[in-house]
C-alpha positions in Angstrom: 46.3 88.5 75.3 45.1 89.6 78.7 46.2 93.2 77.9 44.3 93.1 74.6 41.2 91.7 76.4 41.4 94.7 78.8 41.5 97.1 75.9 38.7 95.4 74.1 38.2 95.1 70.4 38.7 98.9 69.9 35.8 98.9 67.5 37.4 96.5 65.0 34.9 94.8 62.7 37.4 92.0 61.8 39.2 89.4 63.8 42.7 90.3 65.0 45.1 87.5 64.0 48.2 86.8 66.3 50.7 85.0 64.1 52.9 82.3 65.8 55.4 79.7 64.6 56.1 76.7 66.7 56.3 73.0 67.2 52.6 72.9 68.3 50.0 74.8 70.2 50.9 74.8 73.8 48.1 74.0 76.2 48.8 77.2 78.2 47.5 79.1 75.2 44.3 77.1 74.9 43.3 77.1 78.6 40.1 78.7 79.8 41.5 82.2 80.6 43.5 82.8 77.4 40.5 81.5 75.4 38.3 84.0 77.1 40.8 86.8 76.6 40.9 86.0 72.9 37.1 86.2 72.7 37.0 89.5 74.5 39.7 91.0 72.3 38.0 89.5 69.1 41.3 87.8 68.3 42.7 84.4 67.3 46.0 82.7 67.2 47.3 81.5 63.8 50.1 79.0 64.3 52.3 77.6 61.6 52.9 74.3 63.4 54.5 70.9 63.1 51.4 69.1 64.3 47.6 69.7 64.5 45.6 68.3 67.5 42.8 67.7 65.0 44.9 64.8 63.6 44.0 62.7 66.6 40.8 64.3 67.8 38.6 63.1 65.0 38.6 60.0 62.8 40.9 57.0 63.2 44.5 58.2 62.5 46.3 56.4 59.8 49.9 55.1 59.3 52.5 56.0 61.8 50.4 58.4 63.7 47.9 55.7 64.7 50.7 53.4 65.9 52.3 56.2 67.8 49.0 57.1 69.5 48.4 53.5 70.5 51.8 53.4 72.2 51.4 56.9 73.7 48.1 55.9 75.3 49.7 53.0 77.1 52.4 55.3 78.5 49.8 57.9 79.4 47.9 55.4 81.6 51.1 54.7 83.6 52.3 58.3 84.1 50.8 61.7 84.9 51.4 63.7 81.8 49.2 66.7 82.4 46.4 68.0 80.2 46.7 67.8 76.4 50.1 66.2 76.5 50.4 66.0 72.7 49.2 69.4 71.7 52.6 71.1 72.1 54.0 68.8 69.4 57.2 67.7 71.3 56.2 64.1 71.7 55.5 63.7 68.0 58.7 65.6 67.1 60.9 63.4 69.3 59.2 60.2 68.1 59.9 61.1 64.5 63.5 62.2 65.2 64.2 58.8 66.9 62.4 56.9 64.1 64.6 58.7 61.5 67.7 57.8 63.4 66.7 54.2 64.1 65.8 53.6 60.5 69.2 54.9 59.4 71.0 52.7 61.9 69.0 49.7 60.7 69.8 50.4 57.0 73.4 51.0 57.8 73.8 47.8 59.8 72.2 45.8 57.0 74.5 47.4 54.4 77.8 46.9 56.2 76.9 43.4 57.1 75.7 42.5 53.6 72.1 42.2 54.5 72.7 39.5 57.2 74.8 37.2 55.0 77.8 37.5 57.4 78.2 35.0 60.2 77.0 36.5 63.5 80.6 36.5 64.9 81.8 38.5 61.9 79.1 41.2 62.0 80.2 44.9 62.4 78.6 47.6 64.4 78.1 50.9 62.4 80.0 53.9 63.5 78.4 57.3 63.9 80.0 58.3 60.6 78.5 55.3 58.9 75.1 56.3 60.2 75.6 60.0 59.2 76.5 58.9 55.7 73.2 57.0 55.5 71.2 59.9 56.8 72.5 62.3 54.1 71.6 60.0 51.2 68.8 61.7 49.4 65.4 60.0 50.2 63.2 62.1 47.9 63.8 62.5 44.1 61.4 63.5 41.4 57.9 62.5 42.4 59.0 59.5 44.4 60.1 58.8 48.0 62.8 56.1 48.8 63.3 55.5 52.5 61.3 58.6 53.3 60.3 58.9 57.0 56.8 57.8 57.6 56.4 59.6 60.9 53.7 60.6 63.3 54.0 64.1 61.9 53.5 62.9 58.3 55.6 61.4 55.5 58.6 63.5 54.3 62.1 63.2 53.1 65.5 64.9 52.5 67.2 65.9 49.3 70.8 65.3 50.3 74.0 67.4 50.8 73.9 70.9 49.4 70.1 70.9 49.0 67.8 73.0 51.3 70.4 73.1 54.1 69.5 69.5 55.0 66.1 70.6 56.2 63.2 68.1 55.6 61.2 68.8 52.4 57.5 68.1 51.8 56.8 67.8 55.5 53.2 68.7 56.4 52.9 72.1 58.0 49.3 72.7 59.3 48.2 76.2 60.0 46.3 75.9 63.2 43.8 78.6 64.1 42.6 78.9 67.7 39.9 79.3 68.6 38.3 78.1 65.4 35.8 75.4 64.3 37.5 75.0 61.0 40.1 72.2 61.4 42.2 70.2 58.9 40.1 68.8 56.1 37.0 70.7 57.1 35.4 73.2 54.7 36.9 76.6 55.3 39.9 75.2 57.1 43.4 76.7 56.4 45.4 74.9 53.9 47.8 72.1 54.8 51.2 73.3 53.5 54.4 71.3 53.0 57.9 72.5 53.7 59.7 74.0 50.7 61.2 72.0 47.9 62.7 73.7 44.9 61.1 72.8 41.5 57.5 72.7 40.3 54.4 73.1 42.3 54.0 69.3 42.2 57.5 68.7 43.5 56.2 66.7 46.5 55.0 63.2 46.1 51.3 62.7 46.7 
């Protein structure tokens, strides 16, 4: 970006778009100097991301994101986390990964212990294979979600073994443009895509 800024816009009449794919938009890319370089080069970063900082910069976040942010704020007050600690997306990603695992452990424990009907001394602890078998059970079918992950990064599910290589389907994928005034939900903002799922265009539950 610095090199492009030195060379200038080269007489371009349109904005140069630098395409990037990542967990989120690292704060190093949105600091004062890179922002100035982008302006001088008449360029912007277009990032296919896992999270969008606009999700927590505007109105009151809903569902799991709001609960996550409340807890994160408590942690932030106790520790030095640097500037924009959420923008790179890793905190959200790790939260959702652990939430997915914890949910699978909880469901597995309930299943092998007959929903708590067993006496405490007779209860069994799930093995890693038990939990894995729960994780690969399809959670999304047709236009409905059963045990889908309601995460800080959105609500999404899995189609089970042999489908989509076990990648999550219908997960929100914001296209984050920087610098840009058009954010998620705003007029002129880039569309909020969802990870691929085979089938019709309406294959993802609303």
